[in-house]
Structures are given as C-alpha cells and as structure tokens.
N, C-alpha and C positions, 0 to 999 in steps of 0.2 A: 666437490667434496666439502662438507659441511667441518669447518674449524670453529670451535668454539675458542675465542679470544679469553684470556686470563682476564681476574678483575680489575688490572691496573689499568688496562684498555679500554674499559667497558664503555669510559665516556666519549671515545672517539667512535663509537657505535650510535647505534638511534637514541639513545638517551641523552647525548651530549648536551641538547639543548631540552631538556624533559618540559620547558614549558610551554614549547610550543607543540600545538596539537599533530601536527604534520610535521614529519623529518625535512629539512631543508635540502636542497639538490646536493649539495656538498658533503651532507651526512651520507647520503644514500649512495654517493660516486664512491668516497673515501672507503665505507667499509667494505662495500665490492674490491674496490682495486687492493683494498690491504689482503681481503680473506684471497682473491687470486695470486698473488705476490707471494704470500707466506706459503700457500698450497704449491704454487710452482717451484719454490726454493725446497720444499720438503720432497718433491717428486722428482728434485734433480733438474728442472731448466732452470737455468740462470740467466736466460736471455727473455724469458718471459717476466720470471721475476724481477727483473731490472725493469722494464717497461712499466709493470703494474705500479711497482713502488714507485717511480718518479709521477705516475698519474696520481695517486694517493696525496703524493707532498704536495703537486699542483693544488687537490681540491683543498686539502686542509690550509695551505697557505693564505688561503682569500681569508681568512679568518683573523690571520694576524695572532692568533693565539699559542702562545710557547707551549703551554703544557699539553695540546693534542698534539702537536707537531713532535712533542717530546716521549709523547708515549706512542706513536708511530713508530719512532726510531728504536725506540724498546723494543716494540714487537717483531721488529725488522732484524734485531740484534738478538732477540731469544731465541728467532727459528734457527740462527747459527749455532748459539749453546746447545741448542738442542741435538744438532748435528755434530755436535767436539769441535766447532770451529772457534778457540779461544782467541780472541783480539779484542783492543778498544773499540768501544763504539762509538766511533767518532762521529757521528751524525748527531747522538744526544750529547758529546762532549761538548759539541760548539753550541749546544742551547744549554747547557750544566748551570751556568750563572743567573737564569733565569727561569730554569726549571721548579716546579714547586718539590717541597721535602721528598715528598713520597714517591716521586721519579729518580729522582736523585739518589735515592735507599735502593730502587730495585735497579738502577745502572749499578750501585756497589755489589749486590746479590748476583749480577750475570757474571760481574768478575770475581767473584768469589773474594771479595773484600769487604763485605758489609759489617758496620760494628755492630757490638751486642745492643746500643741504645737505638739503634735505628731498627732491630727486628719489627716493633711493633707496628711500623711503617707500612709493611710490607702487605700485600694480600693476604687475608687468614691461613688460606691453604698454603702458602709459601713461607710462615712463620717457623712452622715445624719444621721443615725440609731444612730452614735456613741453620736450625738449631743441630743439624746431622739426623736426624729423627729419619730412618729410612722406611720403617713402614708407614710415616706419613705420605714419603713418596710415593710407596707404591699404590695405595690408596686413594691417590688422587684423584678425581672424575674425570677429569680434564685430560687426555692422552699427550698434549702438547706441554700442558703447565708439567705434568709427569717426565716426560723429557726432557725440559729445562732445568728443572731440579735436579735428576740425574746428573745431568751434565755441569752441574754446579757441584754437585757432590764429585764427579768424576776431577774437575779441574781444581778443588782442594784436597785430593787425595783421599776422599772417603768413599770412595764407592768400591763397595763387597762386588765378588761375582754374582750374589744374588741380586744386586740391583742390575748389574752390567745384563743379567738376563730380563729381569723385568724392562729394561730399556728396548731389549733386541724383540721381545716380544709386543711391546707397544707399538715401536716403529714397523713390523711386520705386519701387526693384525690394521693398522690404518695404511697399507701400502705405500709408506713414506721411505723411499728409496734410500735418497742420501743420509738421513741418520741410520737407516738400517747397516748400510755398508760401514758407517764411522764406527758402530758398537760392536757389529760384527768383527771389526779389524780389533777392536781392545779382546774381544775374546779369543780371536787367533793368539793376540800378542799371550795371554795367558797361558793358552793350550801349550803353545811353543815354549814358554817358560818351564812350565809343568813336567814336559815332554811328552804330551800324550799326541802320540803321534798320528791316531786316528783320530782325535776329536779335530785336531788342527787340520787334517787332509779334508776332512769333512766340511770344515768352515771355509776352506779354501774354493770347494765346489762351490759353495754356498755363496761367497762373495761373486766368483765368476757368473753365477746367473744372476745375481742383483745389479751387478755392474753391467750388464749384457741387457739388462730392461731398462736401464739409466739411459746409455746411450741412445736407444731407439728413441727416446723423449727430445733428443736434443734437435 
C-alpha cells in the first residue's frame, strides 16, 4: 500500500539529507519501516506496527537528530488520531524540549490545542483545517492527512455529520480497517441518537463486517 506522508514528515524521507546524491541506508530503511508501521496500524495489525516502528526508531536514532525522531513520533501518533485514538503523544513529549517549533506546533495540533499564533507553523494543507474549515479538510489530496484533520476536528467537537461521512468514505476507499471501524462507530452513535433504527442496524452490520476482516489480519 502506498501511503503519502504529510509535509511535516517529509524530511524523514528521501530528502532528509538532500545534499547527498544517494540516500543513506538509514533513510531508505527508516522510510520503508515507517510506511509499513503506519500501514499496519491502519489495517488493524498492531503487532506488525510495533515491530516496524521499533525498526524505524532504531534507524533514525543512528543520526542523533531530535528533529527527525520527533517527526517519526508525530507520524506514529497522527495515525492514531486518524483512527480516533486521542491520547498524549508520549514518544514526542519526551523530545519536545529539543524539537523544532514546527514539530511542537504539529504535536499541539494533534492534541487539538494549537494556539492561533502557531497556525503558520503547520504545513500549508493543515492550516485551514486547524482553523475549522471543513471544506479544506474534505479537499485534502492525501487521505491520511484528511483523516488526521477530521480526527482533530472530532477531538475539538467541530466535526459535522458530513465530515464524519467524508472520514468513513476515505478510510473505506483506502481499505484502512481501524479508522473505518472508529468512524463507523461515530456514525452509529449519531444514528442511535437520532432514533434512526434502520440506519443504525445497517451500520452495525457494516461494523461487524469490518471487524471480522480486522480480526483476520492479526
């Protein structure tokens, strides 16, 4: 599965040392490991996620660079936000005092506590989303960034049913079981609250289908 990393993690990939004509081994290995880790998490395979993330951390640590490790931790935590798992990004927090301002701002964005003066520090695609612009979220080209932004909106209580539907459609189109189940759960809660028995029953059947597929990956 091809996952596009959002801009804040770009330096972790092939351009992290752009002065070198050939990527160093750690760049190739960390890029591949991070991709596999995020893909495994979104697909619902926590075991593979943990193994690959540990491999990525080991490769990045060989550089002794706080900024790159901070970006890897943020990417790891962003995949959790995309799946509506809202918790402190502990790996990043241990690096916060040495992380660049942009990384600190992104960490606050993931926690839905970004200060207005720090919005310009975000990648361009996330700036409008951080300001609560749902249209900007729906039109994000990168599906992972779109789900992360929707997760931030949900965490801050600003996600409309239309945005929830966008998140469901995004996760479904990518085959990302974990966020799909999480966002379907939100839709189910909305249907139950509205007393829409037919929609609720259909959503329960869909969650059961997705859940069965997730169990098969473990």
